[in-house]
C-alpha positions as CSV (number, residue, x, y, z in Angstrom):
1,M,100.5,-199.5,31.0
2,A,99.2,-196.5,33.7
3,R,100.4,-198.6,36.6
4,I,103.9,-199.0,35.3
5,S,104.1,-195.2,35.0
6,R,103.0,-194.9,38.4
7,I,105.4,-197.5,39.5
8,L,108.3,-195.7,37.9
9,M,107.2,-192.2,39.1
10,L,107.1,-193.7,42.7
11,T,110.3,-195.2,42.3
12,A,111.9,-191.9,40.9
13,L,110.4,-190.1,43.8
14,F,111.4,-192.4,46.5
15,G,115.1,-192.7,44.7
16,A,115.4,-188.9,44.8
17,A,114.4,-188.6,48.5
18,A,117.1,-191.5,49.2
19,L,119.7,-189.0,47.7
20,V,118.4,-186.1,49.5
21,V,118.2,-187.5,53.2
22,P,121.7,-188.0,54.7
23,G,123.0,-191.3,55.8
24,A,124.3,-191.9,59.0
25,A,127.9,-192.5,57.5
26,S,128.1,-189.2,56.1
27,A,131.5,-187.5,57.5
28,V,131.9,-183.7,57.9
29,P,135.8,-182.5,58.1
30,A,136.8,-181.6,61.4
31,T,138.7,-178.5,60.3
32,V,138.7,-177.0,56.8
33,T,141.9,-175.0,55.8
34,A,142.0,-172.6,53.0
35,E,144.6,-173.3,50.0
36,T,147.4,-170.8,48.7
37,A,146.2,-168.9,45.7
38,R,148.5,-167.8,42.8
39,N,148.2,-165.2,40.1
40,T,150.8,-166.4,37.8
41,K,152.1,-166.3,34.5
42,T,154.9,-168.2,32.7
43,Q,156.8,-166.4,29.8
44,E,160.1,-166.1,27.9
45,L,162.1,-163.3,30.0
46,T,165.4,-161.9,28.9
47,N,168.1,-161.2,31.7
48,N,168.7,-157.7,30.1
49,P,165.2,-155.9,29.7
50,D,165.1,-152.6,28.4
51,S,162.3,-149.9,28.5
52,G,161.2,-150.4,24.8
53,M,160.1,-153.8,25.6
54,P,156.2,-154.2,26.2
55,E,154.6,-154.4,29.6
56,S,153.0,-157.9,30.5
57,C,150.1,-158.6,32.9
58,V,148.2,-161.2,34.4
59,E,144.7,-161.0,36.0
60,R,142.0,-162.8,37.9
61,R,138.8,-162.4,40.1
62,I,138.9,-164.0,43.3
63,S,136.5,-164.2,46.1
64,L,138.2,-163.9,49.6
65,A,136.9,-164.9,52.9
66,T,137.6,-162.7,56.1
67,G,141.2,-163.0,57.5
68,T,144.8,-162.5,57.6
69,Y,147.0,-163.5,54.4
70,D,150.4,-163.7,53.8
71,W,150.7,-161.7,50.3
72,A,154.0,-161.9,48.3
73,Q,155.2,-161.7,44.6
74,I,157.0,-164.6,43.0
75,G,160.0,-164.2,41.1
76,G,162.4,-161.3,42.3
77,L,162.9,-159.6,45.4
78,G,159.3,-158.1,45.7
79,E,157.7,-156.9,49.2
80,R,155.9,-159.4,51.3
81,S,152.8,-158.3,53.3
82,N,150.5,-159.5,56.0
83,L,147.3,-158.3,55.3
84,N,143.8,-158.5,57.0
85,L,141.3,-158.7,54.2
86,G,137.6,-158.4,54.3
87,Q,135.2,-161.2,52.7
88,G,134.4,-160.4,49.0
89,W,135.4,-160.3,45.5
90,Y,138.5,-158.7,44.1
91,T,140.2,-158.2,41.1
92,W,143.8,-159.3,41.4
93,K,146.4,-158.0,39.0
94,D,150.1,-158.8,38.4
95,C,152.2,-156.6,35.5
96,L,155.8,-156.6,34.8
97,D,157.3,-153.5,33.0
98,P,160.7,-153.8,31.7
99,G,163.0,-151.3,32.4
100,N,166.8,-150.6,31.7
101,G,168.4,-153.9,32.9
102,S,165.7,-155.0,35.2
103,Y,161.8,-155.5,35.6
104,D,159.5,-153.4,37.7
105,H,157.0,-155.8,39.0
106,T,153.6,-154.4,40.5
107,T,150.8,-156.1,42.1
108,W,147.4,-155.0,43.1
109,L,144.4,-156.3,44.8
110,N,141.4,-154.0,44.1
111,P,138.2,-154.9,46.0
112,D,134.8,-154.5,44.6
113,N,133.6,-153.1,48.2
114,P,134.0,-149.3,47.3
115,D,134.9,-148.3,50.8
116,W,137.8,-150.5,51.0
117,E,141.2,-149.1,49.1
118,T,143.1,-151.0,46.4
119,I,146.5,-151.9,48.0
120,E,149.7,-152.5,46.1
121,L,153.1,-154.3,46.3
122,H,156.0,-153.4,44.2
123,G,159.5,-155.2,43.5
124,E,162.3,-155.1,41.0
125,W,163.6,-158.5,39.1
126,K,166.1,-159.6,37.0
127,P,166.3,-163.2,35.9
128,E,169.8,-164.7,36.4
129,V,169.4,-166.0,32.6
130,P,167.1,-165.7,29.9
131,G,164.4,-168.5,29.4
132,N,160.9,-169.4,30.4
133,W,160.2,-168.0,34.2
134,Q,157.2,-168.2,36.3
135,W,156.1,-164.7,37.9
136,G,153.2,-163.2,39.7
137,S,151.9,-163.6,43.3
138,F,150.5,-165.6,45.9
139,L,147.8,-165.1,48.9
140,D,148.5,-167.6,51.4
141,P,145.6,-167.8,54.2
142,R,146.9,-167.8,57.7
143,F,143.6,-169.3,59.0
C-alpha cells in the first residue's frame, strides 16, 4: 500500500512538473493590441426630457496602461478627446442629467493617483425618438 502511495505521489509530482515546463510548441503573440473599453448603459429615454426627471449614471473601475487613448461619448454630440494617460486604476463615470428638451451628458475619469487630476467630457443629447438607447463613453487605445 505504501508503495502505491509513493508511485501515485511521484506520478502527481512529475505530472505537475510537466505542466510547468514550457513545451517547444508554445507560441507567443508577436504583437499585443489593447481593445476598446466601454462604460455604457441601455435604458428607456424620452425625446423630450425635462429637469424634473431623475439623473441616471453608470460607473466602473478600470486599470489602464500608459499610452494615448481616444476618449469620446456615445449617443449624442459629446466632446471627443485624445488623452495621454498614466498606468493605474481609474473610476470611470457617465451621467445623463435631463434638462428642458435635452440631456446633459458628463463623463469623468478619476485616477487613484492623487497627483493626477480628474478629467471630464461634456455633451448634450436629444434622442430622435423615445425608446431604449445605449449611452455612455469609450476609451480606444491608440497603441
